[in-house]
C-alpha beads as a LAMMPS data file, in Angstrom:
LAMMPS data file: protein, C-alpha beads

85 atoms
84 bonds

1 atom types
1 bond types

-500.0 500.0 xlo xhi
-500.0 500.0 ylo yhi
-500.0 500.0 zlo zhi

Masses

1 110.0

Atoms # bond

1 1 1 -98.970 90.126 45.697
2 1 1 -97.282 86.770 46.352
3 1 1 -96.712 84.221 43.536
4 1 1 -95.196 80.826 44.184
5 1 1 -93.047 79.568 41.276
6 1 1 -91.580 76.348 42.743
7 1 1 -91.143 74.594 46.066
8 1 1 -88.400 77.004 47.154
9 1 1 -88.995 80.100 44.994
10 1 1 -91.576 82.858 44.937
11 1 1 -92.124 86.353 43.694
12 1 1 -93.477 89.272 45.730
13 1 1 -94.809 92.409 44.042
14 1 1 -94.043 95.358 46.261
15 1 1 -94.901 97.968 43.643
16 1 1 -95.855 101.293 45.191
17 1 1 -94.883 100.267 48.687
18 1 1 -91.728 102.461 48.888
19 1 1 -93.840 105.345 50.176
20 1 1 -94.748 103.248 53.256
21 1 1 -91.429 101.535 53.932
22 1 1 -88.166 100.721 52.161
23 1 1 -88.932 97.718 49.941
24 1 1 -85.322 96.531 49.834
25 1 1 -85.035 96.770 53.629
26 1 1 -88.342 94.965 54.005
27 1 1 -87.262 92.160 51.664
28 1 1 -84.014 91.676 53.628
29 1 1 -85.869 91.421 56.933
30 1 1 -88.623 89.223 55.470
31 1 1 -86.358 86.193 55.122
32 1 1 -85.194 86.377 58.710
33 1 1 -88.722 86.891 59.984
34 1 1 -90.054 84.004 57.893
35 1 1 -87.210 81.511 58.169
36 1 1 -85.079 82.565 61.134
37 1 1 -81.305 82.420 61.143
38 1 1 -81.000 78.688 60.404
39 1 1 -82.045 78.807 56.723
40 1 1 -80.422 81.061 54.150
41 1 1 -82.286 83.205 51.649
42 1 1 -81.161 84.833 48.438
43 1 1 -83.096 87.394 46.453
44 1 1 -82.860 89.830 43.596
45 1 1 -85.100 92.851 43.452
46 1 1 -85.894 94.576 40.188
47 1 1 -88.706 95.933 38.054
48 1 1 -89.625 92.532 36.530
49 1 1 -89.543 88.784 37.236
50 1 1 -86.941 87.888 34.644
51 1 1 -84.312 90.289 35.875
52 1 1 -85.143 89.420 39.511
53 1 1 -84.611 85.706 38.800
54 1 1 -81.261 86.305 37.030
55 1 1 -80.157 88.640 39.839
56 1 1 -81.121 86.045 42.475
57 1 1 -79.143 83.308 40.731
58 1 1 -76.242 85.744 40.392
59 1 1 -75.956 86.366 44.152
60 1 1 -76.611 82.813 45.424
61 1 1 -75.974 81.480 47.986
62 1 1 -77.284 83.640 50.854
63 1 1 -76.991 87.101 49.395
64 1 1 -79.208 89.785 47.875
65 1 1 -79.093 92.598 45.368
66 1 1 -81.248 95.326 43.919
67 1 1 -81.230 96.293 40.262
68 1 1 -82.685 99.793 40.097
69 1 1 -85.311 100.629 37.470
70 1 1 -83.499 101.621 34.283
71 1 1 -80.302 99.706 35.145
72 1 1 -81.501 96.320 33.857
73 1 1 -79.518 96.572 30.600
74 1 1 -76.329 97.496 32.435
75 1 1 -76.736 94.507 34.742
76 1 1 -77.652 91.987 32.018
77 1 1 -75.226 93.101 29.273
78 1 1 -72.035 91.455 30.578
79 1 1 -73.781 88.138 31.409
80 1 1 -73.949 85.155 29.089
81 1 1 -77.195 84.665 27.220
82 1 1 -77.427 81.252 28.950
83 1 1 -78.055 83.092 32.251
84 1 1 -81.424 84.229 30.951
85 1 1 -83.482 81.037 30.913

Bonds

1 1 1 2
2 1 2 3
3 1 3 4
4 1 4 5
5 1 5 6
6 1 6 7
7 1 7 8
8 1 8 9
9 1 9 10
10 1 10 11
11 1 11 12
12 1 12 13
13 1 13 14
14 1 14 15
15 1 15 16
16 1 16 17
17 1 17 18
18 1 18 19
19 1 19 20
20 1 20 21
21 1 21 22
22 1 22 23
23 1 23 24
24 1 24 25
25 1 25 26
26 1 26 27
27 1 27 28
28 1 28 29
29 1 29 30
30 1 30 31
31 1 31 32
32 1 32 33
33 1 33 34
34 1 34 35
35 1 35 36
36 1 36 37
37 1 37 38
38 1 38 39
39 1 39 40
40 1 40 41
41 1 41 42
42 1 42 43
43 1 43 44
44 1 44 45
45 1 45 46
46 1 46 47
47 1 47 48
48 1 48 49
49 1 49 50
50 1 50 51
51 1 51 52
52 1 52 53
53 1 53 54
54 1 54 55
55 1 55 56
56 1 56 57
57 1 57 58
58 1 58 59
59 1 59 60
60 1 60 61
61 1 61 62
62 1 62 63
63 1 63 64
64 1 64 65
65 1 65 66
66 1 66 67
67 1 67 68
68 1 68 69
69 1 69 70
70 1 70 71
71 1 71 72
72 1 72 73
73 1 73 74
74 1 74 75
75 1 75 76
76 1 76 77
77 1 77 78
78 1 78 79
79 1 79 80
80 1 80 81
81 1 81 82
82 1 82 83
83 1 83 84
84 1 84 85
């Protein structure tokens, strides 16, 4: 499922797709396939949109990260509450 959230942001739900291909690997290659090498892409992959958005902002510009299921609290705990908006 694809959900656009702004002119330059969107969410993709890849739930259950790990049995077919590596979701993190797919997400990394998706940006290059979609945009080429001229435009940068940043993303955060996690179990929910809120953590994904915070993770994406954390790794900008032009980087990516994955927060494994169950590690959300460990990732969010040291961050300022202002990061979760």
